[in-house]
N, C-alpha and C positions, 0 to 999 in steps of 0.2 A: 715792657715790650713782649708781646705774646708770641707763641710758637706758630709758625706758618708752614713749616716743612719738617718731616721726619725722614732721617736717613737710617736705614736698617742694615746691619751686618747680615750675612747669610748663615754660614756654618756656626752652629751653637746658639744662634739667635732666632732665625726663622726656619732653619732646617737642621736636622740632626747631623752632627759631624760624622756619625757612623755611616750614614747614607752615602756621603761623599767618599769616605775612606774604603768602605766595604763594597760599594756598588759602582760608583762612577769611576774611581781611580782604576780598579782592576779591569773594568770594561775597556777603558781607553788604552791601558797598557797592552791588553790582549789584541785589540783591534788595530793598534798603531801600525804594525808592519804591513799588513795588507792594505790599509787605508792609504799609507804613503806611496806604496808601489802603484796603486790604482789611480792616485790623484796627483802624482808628482809634477805633472805638467799644468795643473790648475794654477793660475797666477797667484792666488792667495797662499796656497800650499807651498808653492815654489819660493815665495817670499819668506815664509816661515822657515823653510829648510835653509835658506841662505842666512837668515838671522841666527839660527842655531849654530851654524858653522862659524859665524863671526863671534858669537858669545863664547863658544868653546875654543876659540883661537885655532880652529882646524879648517882652514879654507879649502883644503883639498879632500876633505872627508867624503867617503862614498855614502850612498844612500843607506847602506847597511850600518855604517858607522854612525850616521845621524840617528838612526833608529835606536842604536845602543845608547847613545847620549840621552835621547828623549826618555827612554825607559828608565834610565838611572835618575833622571830629573823627576819622573813620576814617583819613583820610590822615595825620593828625598822631599817630595812636595815642594819642589823649587818654584818660586814665584816668578816665572819667566814668561814674558808676553807671548813669544812664539809657541811655547808649550801650551799655555792657556788657550790660545787661539785654536790650535789643532785639537785640543781636548774638546772644545766647544763644537767643532765640526763633527768630531766622532760621536759625541753625545747626541747631536742632532739626528744622526743616523740611527742611534739606539732608540731614541724617543719615537722616531717615525716608524720604526719596526715594532713598536710596542713591547720592547724588551724590558722596560721599566717605566715607572712614572716618577715624577719629582716629589720627593718627600718634603712636605711642609707641615710644621707643627699646627695641629688643629686650632689652637688658640689664636694663631696669627690669621688663619683663614677666617675664623669667626670675627676677628677684630677689624680687619682692614677696610671692610665696607663702611663700618661705623666711623672709622678715622676719616675716610674720604667725605663722609656726610658732614663733617665739621669743617669743610672747606680747607682741608689740610693737604698739602702736596706730600707725596710719598716717593722716596728714591731708595734704591739698594746700592750698597758698596761692597764689593767682594774682590778677593784676589783672583777669582775665576773671571773669565772674560764677560763683557756685557752680554754677548750673544748667549753664553752658557747660562747666565742669570735669566734671560728671557725664556730660554728653553725650560729651565727649572720651574719657573712660575707659570708658564703657559701650559705645561703638562703636569701640573700638580695634582696631588691626591684630591684636592677640592675643585678641580677644573682649571679653567684659564683665569689666572689672577692678574694678567698683564694690564687689562684695562684700568686697574686701580693704581698703577704706577705711572709716575711722571718722568721717569728716567732711571738709568742704571749706570753706575760708575765702576771702573776696574783699574788695573795697574797702569793703564795709559794716563789715568788721572794723577797717579803717584803711589808711592809705597804707603800702605795703611798704617805703618808705624811712625810716620813722620808728619809733622804739622803741615807741611806744604800741600799734601794731598787734600787736606780738609779746607785749606785756604782756596785751593783750586775749585773745589766743589762749591764753596760759598760764592766765588766769583761767577761760576757758571750758572747758578740758579738765581743770582742777583737778589740775594736777601742779606740782611744784617746777620752777623754770626749768632747773636742771641735769639734770632727767629728760627734757628735750626736746631733740632734735637737729634743727636746721634745715639743709637742704641746698639750695644755690642756686648759680648761676653768677655772680651779680651781687654785687660787692664791697659796694656800699652797703646792700644788703638784709642781707648777713651782718653788717655792722657794727651795724645797727639791732637785729638779733636778739641779737647779743652784748651790746649795751647793756642789753637786757632780761633778761640772765642765761642765755640759752639756750646750749647747745653748738652749734658751727657746723662745717660742712664745705663746702668749695667744689668744685663740679663743674666740671672743666676738660676740655671735649670737643674744643676746637679750638686749633690753633697760633695764637699771637698774641693769645689771649684775655687780657684784663686779670686779673691775679692779685694777691692780697694776701698777708698773712702767715698765712692760715688753712691748716689741714690740707686736703689736696687728694686727690681721686680723679678718674679719667677715665671711670669706668664703675661702675655699681652692683654689678658683679661684684667690685669691690675693697672694697666696704663691709664694715667690721667694726664691731661694736658693743661692743667690750671697752674702753670708756673708763674 
């Protein structure tokens, strides 16, 4: 049974983790207070604020307290859906103002068109919101890559470390598990995808990176789909 879809991780696989940690996270933390104060009556932002209060078990928290909680979550890289949603909205503002472009590894930029020419579906799966992924790929160093993608999955699909998230992806794209290849640099994510029946491939871009027993590549230039 041949591969018909590829699901790619973002940080460490298609984009450099340092771009997220050194550019995107600090930008969102700095812009967060003003953004929330200016947009607290926006329905989506208000829903996120309410969700933060619920998760933190502080239903009476003031806006200033919500900001404190969110900034702490940014520092911890908490995989929280309201945080990721708000970060996506803030990054949209930054991209629109031209304050940064989305870093994408050149080998992925070079490879994705050829992957699509093989009638392959391409999806991304990240802890960052689907909206943030679209922004990253639409404002990339290589231009707008979103026409090459068939969809984006985030924490609303499930936790990347658990099998169920990958089962949910399989059900959503309506393919057999062995028709789907998941590429990531993280061992635990690959194990979860494997448990769901997906084919897996580990991206190893740096020396000293933790590796498992998975097939490995160090660049998308090495990707072959003759499984």
